[in-house]
FIKOLZA-1660 file (N, C-alpha, C; in steps of 0.1 Angstrom, whole numbers, plus 5000, padded with zeros to 4 digits):
% residues 175
   i   px   py   pz ch aa at
   1 2556 4863 3244  A  I  N
   1 2555 4849 3250  A  I CA
   1 2546 4850 3261  A  I  C
   2 2533 4844 3260  A  K  N
   2 2523 4846 3268  A  K CA
   2 2525 4837 3280  A  K  C
   3 2520 4839 3291  A  E  N
   3 2522 4831 3302  A  E CA
   3 2516 4817 3301  A  E  C
   4 2503 4817 3295  A  D  N
   4 2496 4805 3295  A  D CA
   4 2496 4798 3282  A  D  C
   5 2506 4801 3274  A  E  N
   5 2507 4795 3261  A  E CA
   5 2519 4787 3257  A  E  C
   6 2516 4775 3251  A  N  N
   6 2528 4767 3248  A  N CA
   6 2530 4769 3232  A  N  C
   7 2541 4764 3228  A  G  N
   7 2543 4764 3214  A  G CA
   7 2557 4767 3210  A  G  C
   8 2559 4768 3197  A  L  N
   8 2573 4769 3191  A  L CA
   8 2575 4782 3185  A  L  C
   9 2586 4788 3187  A  Y  N
   9 2590 4801 3181  A  Y CA
   9 2603 4799 3173  A  Y  C
  10 2602 4802 3161  A  I  N
  10 2613 4799 3151  A  I CA
  10 2619 4812 3147  A  I  C
  11 2633 4813 3149  A  L  N
  11 2641 4824 3143  A  L CA
  11 2650 4818 3133  A  L  C
  12 2651 4823 3122  A  H  N
  12 2660 4818 3112  A  H CA
  12 2666 4828 3104  A  H  C
  13 2677 4825 3097  A  G  N
  13 2684 4835 3088  A  G CA
  13 2698 4832 3088  A  G  C
  14 2705 4840 3080  A  E  N
  14 2720 4837 3078  A  E CA
  14 2727 4839 3092  A  E  C
  15 2739 4833 3093  A  A  N
  15 2747 4834 3104  A  A CA
  15 2749 4849 3107  A  A  C
  16 2750 4854 3119  A  G  N
  16 2754 4867 3122  A  G CA
  16 2744 4878 3121  A  G  C
  17 2731 4875 3117  A  T  N
  17 2721 4884 3116  A  T CA
  17 2713 4888 3128  A  T  C
  18 2716 4883 3139  A  G  N
  18 2710 4888 3152  A  G CA
  18 2702 4879 3158  A  G  C
  19 2700 4866 3156  A  K  N
  19 2691 4857 3163  A  K CA
  19 2695 4856 3177  A  K  C
  20 2707 4853 3180  A  T  N
  20 2712 4853 3194  A  T CA
  20 2712 4865 3201  A  T  C
  21 2714 4877 3194  A  T  N
  21 2713 4890 3201  A  T CA
  21 2699 4893 3204  A  T  C
  22 2689 4888 3196  A  Y  N
  22 2675 4890 3199  A  Y CA
  22 2671 4882 3212  A  Y  C
  23 2676 4869 3212  A  I  N
  23 2673 4860 3224  A  I CA
  23 2679 4867 3236  A  I  C
  24 2691 4872 3236  A  R  N
  24 2697 4878 3248  A  R CA
  24 2687 4890 3253  A  R  C
  25 2682 4898 3243  A  H  N
  25 2674 4909 3246  A  H CA
  25 2661 4903 3253  A  H  C
  26 2655 4893 3247  A  L  N
  26 2644 4887 3252  A  L CA
  26 2646 4882 3267  A  L  C
  27 2657 4876 3269  A  I  N
  27 2659 4871 3282  A  I CA
  27 2662 4882 3292  A  I  C
  28 2667 4893 3288  A  K  N
  28 2669 4905 3297  A  K CA
  28 2656 4911 3301  A  K  C
  29 2647 4911 3290  A  E  N
  29 2634 4918 3293  A  E CA
  29 2625 4909 3301  A  E  C
  30 2626 4896 3299  A  L  N
  30 2616 4888 3306  A  L CA
  30 2621 4880 3319  A  L  C
  31 2633 4883 3322  A  K  N
  31 2640 4874 3333  A  K CA
  31 2633 4874 3346  A  K  C
  32 2625 4885 3348  A  R  N
  32 2618 4885 3362  A  R CA
  32 2605 4876 3360  A  R  C
  33 2600 4874 3348  A  N  N
  33 2588 4865 3347  A  N CA
  33 2590 4852 3341  A  N  C
  34 2600 4850 3335  A  K  N
  34 2603 4838 3328  A  K CA
  34 2615 4830 3332  A  K  C
  35 2616 4818 3331  A  K  N
  35 2628 4810 3333  A  K CA
  35 2632 4805 3320  A  K  C
  36 2645 4807 3315  A  F  N
  36 2650 4804 3302  A  F CA
  36 2660 4792 3305  A  F  C
  37 2659 4781 3296  A  V  N
  37 2668 4771 3297  A  V CA
  37 2673 4768 3284  A  V  C
  38 2687 4767 3284  A  Y  N
  38 2694 4764 3271  A  Y CA
  38 2695 4749 3269  A  Y  C
  39 2691 4744 3256  A  V  N
  39 2692 4730 3254  A  V CA
  39 2702 4728 3242  A  V  C
  40 2714 4722 3245  A  P  N
  40 2723 4719 3234  A  P CA
  40 2717 4712 3223  A  P  C
  41 2719 4714 3211  A  S  N
  41 2713 4708 3199  A  S CA
  41 2717 4693 3199  A  S  C
  42 2727 4689 3206  A  S  N
  42 2731 4674 3206  A  S CA
  42 2721 4667 3216  A  S  C
  43 2714 4673 3223  A  L  N
  43 2704 4667 3231  A  L CA
  43 2690 4667 3227  A  L  C
  44 2689 4672 3214  A  V  N
  44 2675 4674 3208  A  V CA
  44 2668 4661 3206  A  V  C
  45 2675 4651 3202  A  N  N
  45 2669 4637 3201  A  N CA
  45 2665 4632 3214  A  N  C
  46 2668 4637 3226  A  D  N
  46 2664 4632 3239  A  D CA
  46 2653 4641 3246  A  D  C
  47 2645 4650 3238  A  I  N
  47 2636 4658 3245  A  I CA
  47 2625 4650 3250  A  I  C
  48 2621 4639 3246  A  T  N
  48 2610 4631 3252  A  T CA
  48 2615 4620 3259  A  T  C
  49 2627 4619 3263  A  S  N
  49 2633 4608 3271  A  S CA
  49 2628 4609 3285  A  S  C
  50 2627 4598 3294  A  P  N
  50 2621 4600 3306  A  P CA
  50 2629 4610 3315  A  P  C
  51 2642 4611 3315  A  N  N
  51 2650 4620 3321  A  N CA
  51 2646 4634 3318  A  N  C
  52 2646 4637 3304  A  F  N
  52 2643 4650 3301  A  F CA
  52 2629 4655 3303  A  F  C
  53 2619 4645 3304  A  I  N
  53 2605 4648 3307  A  I CA
  53 2605 4651 3322  A  I  C
  54 2612 4644 3330  A  S  N
  54 2613 4647 3343  A  S CA
  54 2617 4662 3346  A  S  C
  55 2628 4665 3339  A  F  N
  55 2634 4679 3340  A  F CA
  55 2623 4689 3336  A  F  C
  56 2616 4687 3324  A  I  N
  56 2606 4696 3320  A  I CA
  56 2594 4698 3330  A  I  C
  57 2591 4686 3337  A  L  N
  57 2581 4686 3347  A  L CA
  57 2584 4696 3359  A  L  C
  58 2597 4695 3361  A  E  N
  58 2602 4705 3372  A  E CA
  58 2603 4719 3367  A  E  C
  59 2601 4721 3354  A  N  N
  59 2602 4735 3349  A  N CA
  59 2591 4739 3340  A  N  C
  60 2579 4736 3346  A  K  N
  60 2567 4740 3336  A  K CA
  60 2567 4756 3334  A  K  C
  61 2560 4759 3323  A  N  N
  61 2559 4773 3319  A  N CA
  61 2573 4780 3317  A  N  C
  62 2583 4772 3312  A  C  N
  62 2596 4776 3310  A  C CA
  62 2598 4778 3295  A  C  C
  63 2608 4786 3291  A  V  N
  63 2613 4788 3277  A  V CA
  63 2625 4780 3275  A  V  C
  64 2625 4771 3265  A  F  N
  64 2637 4763 3262  A  F CA
  64 2643 4768 3249  A  F  C
  65 2656 4770 3249  A  I  N
  65 2662 4776 3237  A  I CA
  65 2671 4765 3231  A  I  C
  66 2669 4763 3218  A  I  N
  66 2677 4755 3210  A  I CA
  66 2683 4762 3199  A  I  C
  67 2696 4765 3200  A  E  N
  67 2701 4772 3188  A  E CA
  67 2708 4762 3178  A  E  C
  68 2709 4765 3165  A  D  N
  68 2715 4760 3156  A  D CA
  68 2709 4746 3154  A  D  C
  69 2696 4744 3154  A  C  N
  69 2689 4731 3155  A  C CA
  69 2685 4727 3141  A  C  C
  70 2693 4728 3131  A  E  N
  70 2691 4724 3118  A  E CA
  70 2688 4708 3118  A  E  C
  71 2694 4701 3127  A  N  N
  71 2692 4685 3127  A  N CA
  71 2679 4682 3133  A  N  C
  72 2671 4691 3139  A  L  N
  72 2659 4689 3144  A  L CA
  72 2648 4693 3133  A  L  C
  73 2649 4704 3126  A  V  N
  73 2637 4709 3118  A  V CA
  73 2638 4705 3104  A  V  C
  74 2649 4698 3099  A  V  N
  74 2649 4694 3085  A  V CA
  74 2643 4681 3082  A  V  C
  75 2635 4681 3071  A  T  N
  75 2630 4670 3067  A  T CA
  75 2637 4663 3056  A  T  C
  76 2642 4650 3057  A  K  N
  76 2649 4644 3047  A  K CA
  76 2639 4633 3039  A  K  C
  77 2641 4634 3025  A  N  N
  77 2633 4626 3017  A  N CA
  77 2619 4624 3022  A  N  C
  78 2612 4635 3025  A  N  N
  78 2598 4635 3030  A  N CA
  78 2596 4627 3042  A  N  C
  79 2607 4624 3049  A  T  N
  79 2605 4616 3062  A  T CA
  79 2608 4624 3074  A  T  C
  80 2599 4623 3084  A  R  N
  80 2600 4631 3095  A  R CA
  80 2609 4623 3104  A  R  C
  81 2618 4630 3112  A  S  N
  81 2626 4625 3121  A  S CA
  81 2619 4624 3134  A  S  C
  82 2624 4615 3142  A  S  N
  82 2617 4612 3155  A  S CA
  82 2618 4624 3163  A  S  C
  83 2629 4632 3163  A  A  N
  83 2630 4645 3170  A  A CA
  83 2620 4655 3166  A  A  C
  84 2615 4655 3153  A  V  N
  84 2605 4666 3149  A  V CA
  84 2592 4660 3154  A  V  C
  85 2590 4647 3154  A  A  N
  85 2577 4642 3158  A  A CA
  85 2576 4644 3174  A  A  C
  86 2587 4644 3181  A  D  N
  86 2588 4647 3195  A  D CA
  86 2585 4662 3197  A  D  C
  87 2591 4670 3189  A  M  N
  87 2589 4684 3190  A  M CA
  87 2574 4687 3187  A  M  C
  88 2568 4681 3178  A  L  N
  88 2554 4683 3175  A  L CA
  88 2546 4681 3187  A  L  C
  89 2548 4669 3194  A  N  N
  89 2540 4666 3206  A  N CA
  89 2542 4674 3218  A  N  C
  90 2556 4679 3220  A  I  N
  90 2558 4686 3231  A  I CA
  90 2554 4701 3230  A  I  C
  91 2552 4706 3218  A  T  N
  91 2548 4719 3216  A  T CA
  91 2533 4721 3213  A  T  C
  92 2526 4711 3208  A  D  N
  92 2512 4713 3205  A  D CA
  92 2504 4700 3208  A  D  C
  93 2508 4691 3217  A  G  N
  93 2500 4678 3219  A  G CA
  93 2495 4678 3233  A  G  C
  94 2491 4668 3238  A  I  N
  94 2486 4666 3251  A  I CA
  94 2496 4670 3261  A  I  C
  95 2510 4666 3258  A  L  N
  95 2521 4669 3267  A  L CA
  95 2522 4683 3268  A  L  C
  96 2520 4690 3256  A  A  N
  96 2522 4705 3256  A  A CA
  96 2511 4712 3265  A  A  C
  97 2500 4709 3265  A  D  N
  97 2488 4714 3274  A  D CA
  97 2492 4713 3288  A  D  C
  98 2497 4701 3292  A  A  N
  98 2501 4700 3306  A  A CA
  98 2513 4707 3311  A  A  C
  99 2522 4709 3302  A  L  N
  99 2534 4715 3305  A  L CA
  99 2537 4731 3303  A  L  C
 100 2529 4736 3293  A  K  N
 100 2529 4750 3290  A  K CA
 100 2543 4755 3288  A  K  C
 101 2551 4748 3280  A  I  N
 101 2564 4752 3278  A  I CA
 101 2565 4757 3265  A  I  C
 102 2575 4764 3262  A  K  N
 102 2580 4771 3248  A  K CA
 102 2592 4767 3244  A  K  C
 103 2594 4766 3232  A  F  N
 103 2607 4764 3226  A  F CA
 103 2610 4774 3216  A  F  C
 104 2622 4780 3217  A  I  N
 104 2626 4789 3208  A  I CA
 104 2638 4782 3200  A  I  C
 105 2636 4780 3187  A  C  N
 105 2646 4772 3179  A  C CA
 105 2651 4783 3168  A  C  C
 106 2665 4783 3168  A  T  N
 106 2672 4790 3157  A  T CA
 106 2679 4782 3148  A  T  C
 107 2679 4785 3135  A  F  N
 107 2687 4778 3126  A  F CA
 107 2690 4788 3113  A  F  C
 108 2702 4783 3107  A  N  N
 108 2707 4792 3095  A  N CA
 108 2703 4787 3082  A  N  C
 109 2695 4777 3080  A  I  N
 109 2692 4772 3067  A  I CA
 109 2679 4778 3063  A  I  C
 110 2677 4777 3049  A  N  N
 110 2665 4783 3044  A  N CA
 110 2652 4777 3050  A  N  C
 111 2641 4784 3052  A  E  N
 111 2629 4780 3058  A  E CA
 111 2622 4769 3050  A  E  C
 112 2625 4769 3037  A  K  N
 112 2619 4759 3027  A  K CA
 112 2623 4745 3031  A  K  C
 113 2635 4743 3038  A  N  N
 113 2640 4730 3041  A  N CA
 113 2634 4724 3054  A  N  C
 114 2626 4732 3062  A  I  N
 114 2622 4726 3075  A  I CA
 114 2609 4719 3073  A  I  C
 115 2605 4710 3081  A  D  N
 115 2593 4703 3082  A  D CA
 115 2581 4712 3083  A  D  C
 116 2572 4711 3073  A  E  N
 116 2561 4719 3074  A  E CA
 116 2551 4718 3086  A  E  C
 117 2552 4707 3091  A  A  N
 117 2544 4704 3103  A  A CA
 117 2547 4714 3114  A  A  C
 118 2560 4718 3115  A  L  N
 118 2564 4726 3126  A  L CA
 118 2559 4742 3124  A  L  C
 119 2556 4744 3111  A  L  N
 119 2550 4758 3109  A  L CA
 119 2535 4760 3109  A  L  C
 120 2529 4749 3113  A  R  N
 120 2514 4749 3113  A  R CA
 120 2509 4760 3123  A  R  C
 121 2499 4768 3119  A  P  N
 121 2493 4777 3129  A  P CA
 121 2488 4771 3141  A  P  C
 122 2490 4777 3153  A  G  N
 122 2487 4770 3165  A  G CA
 122 2499 4763 3172  A  G  C
 123 2507 4758 3164  A  R  N
 123 2520 4752 3169  A  R CA
 123 2531 4762 3169  A  R  C
 124 2532 4768 3157  A  C  N
 124 2543 4778 3156  A  C CA
 124 2536 4791 3159  A  C  C
 125 2541 4795 3171  A  R  N
 125 2535 4808 3176  A  R CA
 125 2541 4821 3169  A  R  C
 126 2553 4819 3164  A  M  N
 126 2560 4830 3157  A  M CA
 126 2571 4825 3149  A  M  C
 127 2574 4830 3138  A  R  N
 127 2587 4827 3131  A  R CA
 127 2590 4841 3126  A  R  C
 128 2604 4842 3124  A  Y  N
 128 2610 4855 3120  A  Y CA
 128 2622 4852 3113  A  Y  C
 129 2623 4858 3101  A  D  N
 129 2635 4856 3092  A  D CA
 129 2644 4869 3094  A  D  C
 130 2655 4866 3100  A  F  N
 130 2666 4876 3103  A  F CA
 130 2674 4878 3090  A  F  C
 131 2676 4890 3086  A  G  N
 131 2683 4893 3073  A  G CA
 131 2693 4903 3076  A  G  C
 132 2700 4905 3066  A  K  N
 132 2710 4916 3067  A  K CA
 132 2704 4930 3068  A  K  C
 133 2711 4940 3075  A  L  N
 133 2707 4953 3075  A  L CA
 133 2708 4960 3062  A  L  C
 134 2697 4965 3057  A  K  N
 134 2699 4973 3044  A  K CA
 134 2708 4984 3047  A  K  C
 135 2715 4988 3037  A  K  N
 135 2725 4998 3038  A  K CA
 135 2721 5011 3045  A  K  C
 136 2709 5016 3043  A  E  N
 136 2704 5028 3049  A  E CA
 136 2704 5026 3064  A  E  C
 137 2697 5014 3068  A  K  N
 137 2696 5012 3083  A  K CA
 137 2710 5010 3090  A  K  C
 138 2718 5003 3082  A  A  N
 138 2731 5000 3087  A  A CA
 138 2740 5012 3089  A  A  C
 139 2737 5022 3080  A  I  N
 139 2744 5036 3082  A  I CA
 139 2740 5042 3094  A  I  C
 140 2726 5043 3096  A  K  N
 140 2719 5049 3108  A  K CA
 140 2725 5042 3120  A  K  C
 141 2724 5029 3121  A  A  N
 141 2729 5022 3133  A  A CA
 141 2743 5025 3136  A  A  C
 142 2753 5024 3125  A  A  N
 142 2766 5028 3127  A  A CA
 142 2769 5041 3132  A  A  C
 143 2762 5051 3126  A  D  N
 143 2763 5065 3130  A  D CA
 143 2759 5067 3145  A  D  C
 144 2749 5061 3149  A  K  N
 144 2743 5062 3162  A  K CA
 144 2753 5055 3173  A  K  C
 145 2760 5045 3168  A  L  N
 145 2768 5037 3177  A  L CA
 145 2783 5043 3176  A  L  C
 146 2786 5051 3168  A  G  N
 146 2799 5054 3166  A  G CA
 146 2808 5045 3158  A  G  C
 147 2802 5037 3150  A  L  N
 147 2810 5026 3143  A  L CA
 147 2812 5031 3130  A  L  C
 148 2822 5024 3122  A  K  N
 148 2825 5027 3108  A  K CA
 148 2813 5024 3099  A  K  C
 149 2810 5035 3091  A  V  N
 149 2798 5035 3082  A  V CA
 149 2800 5025 3071  A  V  C
 150 2792 5016 3070  A  P  N
 150 2792 5006 3058  A  P CA
 150 2789 5011 3045  A  P  C
 151 2792 5004 3034  A  N  N
 151 2788 5009 3021  A  N CA
 151 2780 4998 3014  A  N  C
 152 2773 4990 3021  A  K  N
 152 2765 4979 3016  A  K CA
 152 2756 4974 3026  A  K  C
 153 2747 4966 3022  A  D  N
 153 2738 4958 3031  A  D CA
 153 2748 4948 3039  A  D  C
 154 2747 4948 3054  A  I  N
 154 2756 4940 3062  A  I CA
 154 2748 4933 3073  A  I  C
 155 2753 4923 3077  A  S  N
 155 2747 4915 3090  A  S CA
 155 2752 4924 3103  A  S  C
 156 2746 4921 3113  A  L  N
 156 2749 4927 3126  A  L CA
 156 2763 4923 3130  A  L  C
 157 2767 4911 3126  A  A  N
 157 2780 4906 3131  A  A CA
 157 2790 4915 3123  A  A  C
 158 2788 4917 3110  A  E  N
 158 2796 4925 3102  A  E CA
 158 2798 4939 3107  A  E  C
 159 2786 4945 3112  A  L  N
 159 2786 4959 3117  A  L CA
 159 2796 4960 3128  A  L  C
 160 2794 4951 3139  A  F  N
 160 2802 4952 3149  A  F CA
 160 2816 4946 3149  A  F  C
 161 2820 4940 3138  A  A  N
 161 2832 4933 3136  A  A CA
 161 2844 4941 3138  A  A  C
 162 2842 4954 3136  A  G  N
 162 2854 4963 3137  A  G CA
 162 2860 4969 3125  A  G  C
 163 2870 4975 3125  A  E  N
 163 2875 4982 3114  A  E CA
 163 2878 4973 3101  A  E  C
 164 2872 4979 3091  A  N  N
 164 2874 4974 3077  A  N CA
 164 2871 4960 3076  A  N  C
 165 2863 4953 3084  A  K  N
 165 2859 4939 3082  A  K CA
 165 2849 4938 3071  A  K  C
 166 2841 4948 3068  A  F  N
 166 2830 4947 3059  A  F CA
 166 2833 4957 3046  A  F  C
 167 2842 4963 3046  A  V  N
 167 2847 4973 3036  A  V CA
 167 2855 4965 3025  A  V  C
 168 2849 4967 3012  A  E  N
 168 2856 4960 3002  A  E CA
 168 2868 4969 2998  A  E  C
 169 2879 4962 2997  A  E  N
 169 2891 4970 2991  A  E CA
 169 2896 4963 2979  A  E  C
 170 2901 4971 2970  A  K  N
 170 2907 4966 2958  A  K CA
 170 2922 4969 2958  A  K  C
 171 2930 4959 2958  A  R  N
 171 2943 4959 2959  A  R CA
 171 2950 4956 2945  A  R  C
 172 2961 4962 2942  A  K  N
 172 2969 4959 2931  A  K CA
 172 2979 4948 2937  A  K  C
 173 2983 4938 2928  A  I  N
 173 2992 4929 2932  A  I CA
 173 3005 4932 2924  A  I  C
 174 3015 4931 2930  A  G  N
 174 3028 4935 2924  A  G CA
 174 3033 4949 2926  A  G  C
 175 3040 4955 2917  A  F  N
 175 3047 4968 2919  A  F CA
 175 3039 4979 2914  A  F  C
% end
């Protein structure tokens, strides 16, 4: 996340695959140089309201985080929502040039469902699809961290869930 750059950073993938963990890591690594602001997804439709713009003006060159923003990024019936239009302007329009803000958006839906305009080069600075850890990597991570070794591809949430949360068991019913 460069100092003089505005834009949109998209993190997507199944729930529990590490999007929030990655954001925590990013905040920890950049906290001296960047200010991070969490925006509840319920406020997404208000990002260009006068009150929110005033707040943004006071926080230029900031990183705004919107988690679980499916309601923002999805196009329905080839119709762009006003929230998407606002996000386009605030990340790559005249307003973006003045504010130099960044937005990190996370969502759990398939990337095919999001508005293509958000993915345009120059606007979308980065997008990353978080997936499950392949069995081999999950085994290495579990071994290094002293966790129970998995027997299949798993998400980070499953890896850290604790004993037997991801192990498939076959039980007999009855006597």
